[in-house]
Residue, then its C-alpha position, 0 to 999 in steps of 0.5 A: m404587294s404580296l401577301s407574305k409582305q402584307l402579313l410581315i408588315l401587319i405582324s411587325a407593326l403589331f409587335l412594334i405597338i405591343f413592344s412599345v407600350n410594354f417598353v414604355l410601362s417597363v421604363n416608367n416602372i423602373r424609373s419609379y422604383l429607382e426614385g423610390e429607392s433613391q428617396i428611401h436611401a436618402q432618408d436612411t442616410a440622413t437619419s443614421l448620419g444625424l444620430s451619428l453626428s449627435p454627440y459632437m454637435v456640442d462643438t460645431q467646430d469639431p473636425v469629427l463632424e466633417t470627418m464622419m460626413k466624408a466617410i458617409f459621402d464617399r461610400g454612397y452616390y450622393k450629390e450633396i450632404k449638408l449640415v447646418d446649425v440651428t440658425g441655419q448657417s452652413l457648418v459642412t457641405l459636401r458636393n459631388d456633381k459626377t455625370f456618366a458620360s455613357v448616358p446620352q443627354w437625349f435619354i436624360d431629357f426624355v426620361p427626367m427623374q426626381t432628385a431624392r432628398a431627405d432631411s434629419e434634425i440633430s438633437s443634443g439633449w433635448s434641444i435641436s442643435g442642427t439639421i443634416s440634408v442628403t441629396i442623392n446624385p441621379g446620375y447613378a440612377y440614370f446609369k442603371l435606368y439606361e443599362q436596363v433599357k439597353t438590355s431590355f431593347y437588345y433582348s426585344l430585338m433579338v426576340f423580334a428577329a427570331s420571330i420574323v425568321l419563324l414567321l417567314l418560315v411559316l409564311q413560306i410553308t403556308l404561302s407556297s400553297l397559295k403560290r402553287i394555286g396561282v401557278m395552276a390558275e395561270t396554266i389553266s388560262t393558257g389551256h393546260f389543266d394541271m392538278i395539285k397533288r400535294l394538298p396543303w395542310t392549312t384548312e382554308v388553303r386546302k379547300v381552295a386547292l380542292s376547289m381549283n382541282v375540281m374547276s381544272k377537271k371541269l374545264e379540261r372536260v369542257i375543252q375536250n368535249l368542245n374539241k370532240k364537238l368541233e372535229n365531229i362537225g368539221k368532219k360532217l362539214q367536209l363530207d358530202e351527205l349523200t355519198g360520204l365523199s370529201k368535198k372540194s375544200s378537202f381536194e384543195l387542202r390535199l393538192k396543197e400538200v402535193q404541191s409542197s411535197h413535189e411528188e407525182a400526182f394525177v388528177f381524175m375529173i369525172k362527170i356523170d353525163a347521163l345524170t340529167s336524162l336519168v332525173k327525168e326517167l327515174g324517181p328522186d330516190t333512185i337517183d339518189q341510189f344511183i349516185k350512191d352506187f357511182a360513189e361506191i365505185l370511186k371509193s372501191k378504187t381508192s384501195v385497189d393499189s397499196s403502192v399509191d395513195i388515191d382519194a375521192y371527192r365529190f365537188f358538186g352535183s354530177e362532178f367528182v374528182l380522184l387524186m392519185r398521188g405517187a403514181t406513174v403514167d401506167q398506173s394512172e392509165r390502168l385506174a382510168r381503164s378500171l373506171s371505164t369498165s366499171f361505169t359500163e357495168l353500172g350503166e347496164q344496171y340502169n339501161k344506160k350505155d354511157i354514163a360518164h367520162i374521165g379526164v386525167a391530167a398530170f399535176d405540175p407542182f410549179s403551176p397554179k392549182n387551178n391549172i390542173l383542174l382546167a387541164a383535167n377538164e380539157a381531158y374530160e372533153q377529149a374523153q367525151l369525143i372518144g366514146a362511151n365511158s371512155y377516158y383521156l390521159r393528158k400527160g404533162k407538157d414541157r414547162a414554159k420556163d425550164m428549171a434553170e431559167w426559173k432558178e435564175l429569174v427567182f435568184d435575180i428578183v429576190d437578191n435585187d429586192d425586185f418585187k412588190v408588196s401590196y395590201v389586200s384582203t382587208t379584215e374589217n372588225l365586225q364589232t366596231a367597223d374599223v380596219l383590223m388587219q391587212d394581208a401583205f401580198s408579194e408580186a413579181l414580174d418576169k423579164n417580159g414584164d408579165v405577172l408571175s404566179i406567186g404560187t409558182f414563184v414561192s414554190i421555186a424560191e422554196k425549192f431552192v432555198k431562197i424563200v428565207d431571203l424573200d421572207k425577210g424582204v417582205v417583213s422589212r417592207v411591211i415595217d417600212h410601210i407601217k412607219e412611213n404611212n402611220i398605219a394603225n391597223q395590223i398586217a399579216i405576213n405569210l411565212s414558209s415552213r423553211t423560214v419558220k425553221s430558219s435559225d438565221f431568220r430568227g436571229w434576224l427578226t429578233v434584231l429587227l423587232n427589238q429596233n422597231q418595238a413601237v410597230a412590233g405589235q402590228l405585225v401578224f405572222s400568218l401560218s398555214a394550218y396544214a403546215v402547222n399540223k405537220e410539225i406542231g413542235v416546231y411551230k409551237e416553239f416559233i409561236h412562243f418566239i414571236r409573242k416573246h418579241n411582242a408581235k402576234v401569230l395567225i393560223k389561217r385556213f383553219e378546219t378540222q381536216s387541216m388541223l386537230p382542235q386539240a392542237v389549238k390549245e397547245l399552240k395558242p396563237d392570237y388569231i384563228r382565221l377560219a377556212r373561207d368555206l366555213g364562213n360563206g353561207i353560214a346564215q343558211d347552214v346550222e352546222k356551220r353556225e354550230f362549228i363557229k359557235t363551238m370555236l368561239e367558245i374555245g377561243e374565249l377559254l383560251d384567249i384566241q380571237v376568231l376571224a373569218e375569210n372572204i365572205q361574200a353575202d351580207e347576211d353571212i356578215a350579219c350572222l358572223t357579227k351577231m355570233g360574236v366573230l371578231g373580224a372578217s374579210r370580204 
């Protein structure tokens, strides 16, 4: 019950109590007054009538007696006037039992009144000649009392109604401030830290509003500090400590971006062949300086041509990679030649003629991402056979299937629902050891019965706008699987960017979820952090749409390289699944522990659960469990 209703009921009850007591006292006072007045009136009438009849009592049969009594009786509110002689014999009796129809019987029964009666002796000379009795008709008193009660009641009701209206206005003004404070508390819980600018005039409520403003500011600063801390730690985790180059995980993320954009790209696989011999000849500090000098060469090449985008990465040890986007074959060859020259110059400084080789491979957006690294490694091996600090450029081969064949295959599989959905990557609830979630994974076969690369299949489906139908089929299969097998855990379903933006998919999903409300809460729609970060507004609206229909949302592969921490506050998904590199090795890595600890603090403030992915070591699982991570897959 709202506070306004409680106050209204309380004040109304107090008013009713006070009114009832006052009303009862008022009725009793009026009744007592009317009874007293009736008694006085009866006595006065009896006395005056006795004096008037005294001269005529000599003859008790004198008609004047009755005439005079009728004259008085007709002018007053009398029930009975009776004249008796000295022996008690009735001489004249006048009676009027008139009642008032406007006075209900229940009122008469509820408020009984004493009938006023008075007697007066009549003297003739020195002797008593008779007695006159006057009884007042109580109907008139009841009529006056009832009219008075009605008037008092209606006026009191009018005052009560006016008081209620005034009370409602006052409560509306006073409680509107409390409502603003309540709305503010709700917005704070969703990660939006608003302020109450128009402070209420009520002293106590004003203090509460000021306290809420202070709390909102402090929480906002806490969130901002945690986001900055998370971002800084994330950047450090993504960079190689010695060279300052990005790590392999950043390369994989960038490669996904290239794959989704279908742009031309080249991967340069660069390995320092002379590192083993240099370690034997030089000290640790000199080796570190050599690797730094080598990395500086790669950094310098990232800005030589403004028409292309070049990023440098250190995978591990002596292995480095360059990713060249939006380049032609000629531009990639010029870069490889320039690197070869620079490596020769660096080798001369350390008395080494041959220090590194370069393998270059063209990127095929319709092939699995691991294929490009294999191709670049093969090119590197070819470069070793050519000569010192040489390079080898491996141009893209013809695809095994041409685009027309791929298109026909994808359309045939999707239109005929000729694909399989399996359930993999079981996420265990680390706090209860129960199964928390599984991932729905699509598989398809070509005409020869060979398993197709799902990455290539999805890429082709997205290119030819068939991905929405594929995602619809997967969602339907998952719902049927849950219902037919009485699945209790949640199931994560990957959605493409095109599906997320499809109004047709949303309309279809609305109908499907409304028909399957019993299992809607078990559906977790999985969105890539990289894709979400590109179109925050679109995904924010989609997440709101999904949660409105009681399903859940997971943002996967989260790291500060793929998504800024501030976006988490704006999106507020149900789950965040950290990139797999952040969870593996956490037991031995202080910075990773600090990153996840900060992420857990943000999740607790924003009511977001944190998950880990593909954790290998038992000690890492134990560490994540102790830290409070909800679940992890292995």
